[in-house]
LOSEMI-892749 format. One record per residue: residue in one letter; x, y, z of N, C-alpha, C in turn. Coordinates in steps of 0.05 Angstrom, whole numbers, padded with zeros to 5 digits, always signed. Layout:
! LOSEMI-892749
AXYZXYZXYZ/...
***
This chain:
! LOSEMI-892749
X-00211-01448-00990-00188-01444-01020-00186-01419-01028/X-00153-01420-01044-00149-01397-01043-00153-01395-01078/X-00149-01364-01079-00147-01362-01108-00122-01376-01123/X-00131-01388-01143-00101-01399-01153-00090-01381-01189/X-00071-01385-01194-00059-01373-01216-00069-01374-01247/X-00067-01408-01239-00074-01412-01275-00119-01403-01276/X-00124-01405-01258-00157-01403-01255-00159-01366-01264/X-00136-01352-01257-00137-01326-01259-00137-01314-01298/X-00156-01289-01299-00144-01271-01332-00143-01239-01325/X-00143-01229-01334-00146-01198-01323-00167-01195-01332/X-00184-01172-01317-00205-01168-01327-00226-01177-01310/X-00219-01206-01289-00232-01224-01283-00251-01209-01257/X-00281-01209-01257-00295-01189-01239-00299-01219-01217/X-00302-01209-01189-00315-01219-01162-00334-01194-01154/X-00368-01210-01153-00382-01201-01140-00396-01209-01117/X-00403-01194-01092-00410-01211-01080-00428-01187-01058/X-00453-01191-01055-00468-01177-01032-00452-01173-01010/X-00445-01164-00994-00444-01153-00970-00454-01149-00947/X-00478-01131-00953-00497-01117-00931-00528-01108-00939/X-00543-01134-00930-00567-01122-00945-00583-01110-00921/X-00599-01087-00933-00610-01069-00912-00599-01066-00883/X-00577-01042-00885-00564-01040-00862-00581-01031-00839/X-00570-01036-00815-00596-01040-00802-00576-01018-00773/X-00598-01007-00757-00584-00989-00737-00577-01000-00721/X-00580-01022-00711-00578-01042-00699-00549-01052-00696/X-00538-01056-00738-00521-01063-00734-00501-01044-00729/X-00498-01019-00733-00479-00991-00733-00481-00984-00700/X-00490-01000-00690-00488-00993-00652-00474-01022-00656/X-00472-01040-00657-00456-01064-00650-00431-01062-00668/X-00426-01045-00676-00393-01042-00703-00380-01022-00682/X-00399-01001-00671-00390-00975-00646-00386-00997-00630/X-00400-01017-00621-00378-01033-00589-00360-01050-00602/X-00359-01059-00625-00343-01079-00631-00307-01065-00635/X-00319-01040-00646-00296-01015-00654-00284-01001-00634/X-00303-00998-00616-00296-00981-00590-00299-00939-00610/X-00311-00945-00637-00317-00923-00641-00348-00914-00629/X-00351-00902-00605-00385-00884-00603-00381-00861-00602/X-00372-00855-00641-00376-00822-00642-00417-00823-00651/X-00426-00802-00637-00455-00804-00638-00463-00804-00666/X-00447-00792-00684-00463-00784-00707-00477-00814-00722/X-00466-00830-00711-00469-00867-00719-00481-00875-00712/X-00497-00868-00684-00518-00879-00674-00546-00866-00657/X-00538-00838-00651-00556-00821-00635-00558-00794-00660/X-00591-00808-00656-00608-00791-00688-00609-00768-00683/X-00617-00767-00649-00620-00732-00646-00587-00725-00652/X-00572-00720-00646-00548-00705-00641-00545-00705-00670/X-00543-00727-00692-00533-00733-00710-00554-00716-00730/X-00576-00710-00728-00592-00690-00728-00602-00665-00724/X-00600-00664-00709-00616-00627-00688-00577-00616-00689/X-00553-00627-00682-00537-00605-00670-00514-00613-00703/X-00509-00631-00704-00495-00640-00732-00501-00627-00754/X-00543-00642-00760-00542-00625-00789-00547-00657-00805/X-00531-00674-00803-00531-00690-00824-00574-00708-00830/X-00576-00714-00836-00605-00725-00846-00613-00759-00831/X-00593-00767-00828-00595-00782-00805-00565-00796-00801/X-00562-00820-00777-00539-00822-00774-00537-00841-00790/X-00512-00857-00796-00490-00857-00820-00473-00881-00807/X-00467-00895-00824-00441-00929-00821-00412-00917-00814/X-00413-00920-00806-00376-00929-00792-00354-00922-00829/X-00342-00906-00833-00330-00914-00854-00311-00942-00854/X-00298-00948-00829-00280-00973-00831-00304-01001-00826/X-00323-00998-00823-00351-01021-00821-00357-01024-00849/X-00358-00999-00877-00361-01006-00901-00332-01016-00908/X-00308-01010-00905-00277-01023-00917-00269-01049-00906/X-00288-01050-00875-00295-01085-00861-00303-01103-00883/X-00331-01091-00890-00350-01111-00904-00338-01118-00937/X-00316-01097-00935-00310-01099-00983-00287-01118-00966/X-00273-01120-00951-00256-01140-00936-00254-01159-00935/X-00275-01170-00929-00294-01202-00923-00294-01206-00965/X-00297-01181-00974-00314-01193-00998-00281-01203-01006/X-00260-01184-01003-00235-01194-01014-00227-01224-01010/X-00221-01233-00974-00218-01246-00966-00235-01269-00976/X-00264-01272-00978-00279-01297-00989-00268-01295-01020/X-00262-01283-01036-00252-01290-01060-00215-01302-01066/X-00204-01283-01044-00176-01290-01055-00165-01319-01030/X-00173-01323-01012-00173-01338-00994-00164-01318-00968/X-00170-01340-00944-00157-01323-00912-00123-01319-00920/X-00119-01300-00903-00083-01292-00912-00076-01281-00933/X-00087-01284-00954-00077-01279-00985-00070-01253-00981/X-00086-01235-00971-00085-01202-00975-00051-01200-00968/X-00040-01179-00983-00013-01173-00974-00019-01146-00978/X-00040-01125-00989-00048-01097-01000-00072-01094-00980/X-00072-01072-00977-00115-01061-00973-00118-01042-00965/X-00128-01018-00988-00127-00991-00978-00155-00983-00999/X-00170-00956-00978-00188-00953-00996-00189-00918-00992/X-00202-00914-01001-00231-00877-00999-00251-00881-00997/X-00267-00870-00973-00296-00874-00970-00301-00849-00988/X-00316-00856-01010-00329-00834-01026-00353-00830-01021/X-00373-00835-01010-00404-00821-01001-00411-00846-00982/X-00429-00834-00961-00432-00841-00930-00457-00867-00950/X-00449-00889-00921-00474-00904-00922-00494-00907-00901/X-00520-00899-00903-00544-00903-00893-00553-00926-00872/X-00576-00929-00859-00584-00950-00845-00611-00944-00871/X-00605-00985-00879-00637-00980-00898-00621-00986-00921/X-00583-00993-00931-00577-00993-00955-00563-01020-00959/X-00563-01022-00966-00552-01051-00988-00528-01047-01001/X-00502-01058-00994-00488-01058-01006-00474-01084-01021/X-00465-01082-01040-00451-01092-01063-00423-01084-01070/X-00394-01102-01066-00385-01108-01078-00360-01116-01093/X-00349-01114-01114-00330-01123-01120-00309-01122-01136/X-00289-01143-01148-00259-01134-01141-00252-01146-01179/X-00243-01133-01192-00233-01134-01217-00193-01142-01219/X-00188-01157-01226-00167-01164-01224-00147-01146-01245/X-00122-01138-01240-00115-01111-01254-00086-01121-01263/X-00081-01135-01247-00053-01148-01262-00039-01178-01250/X-00021-01186-01255-00027-01210-01260-00002-01213-01250/X+00031-01216-01227+00050-01222-01237+00069-01236-01217/X+00097-01237-01221+00109-01262-01207+00132-01239-01191/X+00139-01251-01166+00162-01232-01148+00167-01249-01137/X+00200-01261-01146+00212-01278-01129+00195-01309-01156/X+00196-01326-01126+00175-01349-01132+00150-01346-01125/X+00130-01315-01107+00116-01314-01105+00096-01309-01135/X+00064-01320-01143+00047-01297-01158+00035-01278-01150/X+00024-01259-01150+00005-01232-01140-00014-01235-01165/X-00040-01218-01151-00049-01206-01171-00057-01171-01153/X-00060-01153-01179-00062-01136-01168-00099-01129-01168/X-00112-01112-01159-00153-01119-01157-00149-01094-01139/X-00169-01087-01172-00183-01064-01161-00214-01073-01150/X-00228-01045-01133-00237-01049-01110-00261-01047-01106/X-00296-01042-01108-00305-01014-01104-00330-01033-01094/X-00343-01007-01077-00369-01025-01065-00388-00999-01079/X-00409-01010-01079-00431-00998-01091-00467-01000-01069/X-00483-00981-01063-00502-00985-01056-00518-00988-01067/X-00546-00981-01065-00567-01000-01086-00578-00986-01109/X-00569-00962-01105-00573-00940-01122-00547-00942-01145/X-00525-00952-01145-00509-00958-01156-00480-00931-01155/X-00492-00920-01131-00468-00900-01119-00448-00911-01107/X-00426-00902-01107-00401-00918-01100-00395-00908-01075/X-00389-00925-01061-00387-00913-01022-00361-00915-01026/X-00341-00944-01026-00312-00953-01023-00303-00947-01049/X-00275-00943-01048-00264-00951-01083-00236-00954-01070/X-00220-00970-01075-00193-00973-01066-00174-01004-01086/X-00163-01003-01079-00138-01028-01085-00138-01045-01071/X-00126-01075-01078-00114-01091-01053-00090-01114-01075/X-00076-01128-01064-00054-01143-01074-00059-01169-01061/X-00061-01186-01080-00069-01212-01067-00045-01232-01068/X-00023-01254-01055-00006-01267-01063-00025-01294-01076/X-00022-01308-01088-00043-01331-01103-00027-01365-01110/X-00040-01386-01094-00032-01406-01106-00033-01410-01125/X+00000-01430-01134+00016-01437-01154-00010-01459-01168/
***
């Protein structure tokens, strides 16, 4: 089902839990799926002893992908026309992430209605880990 123009108003917020207790196994699985085998995401000894981080941490694109899943769940499959983010904080094993979308603008271009959306993903402590924007075409 797609988001419909008549069902929206400025300031509407949609929120979704996108991962609970992120596991190291999920980080390794994402490495395989993405082809990104940077040891910062999977090798605890390298990450702590060589790179100086407290632990391995999630790929930024994993956090973006989880955020994008929330967006497509909200607006409908194939409706996103723009999506961009900044990674604002690292995501660690054990983190639980909640993503939210806030409607900031509703407008028409030609015969198509669109919504601009502010996107934020936070960890269990309320720290923003992803901040971004999206635009979606709307069903009439």
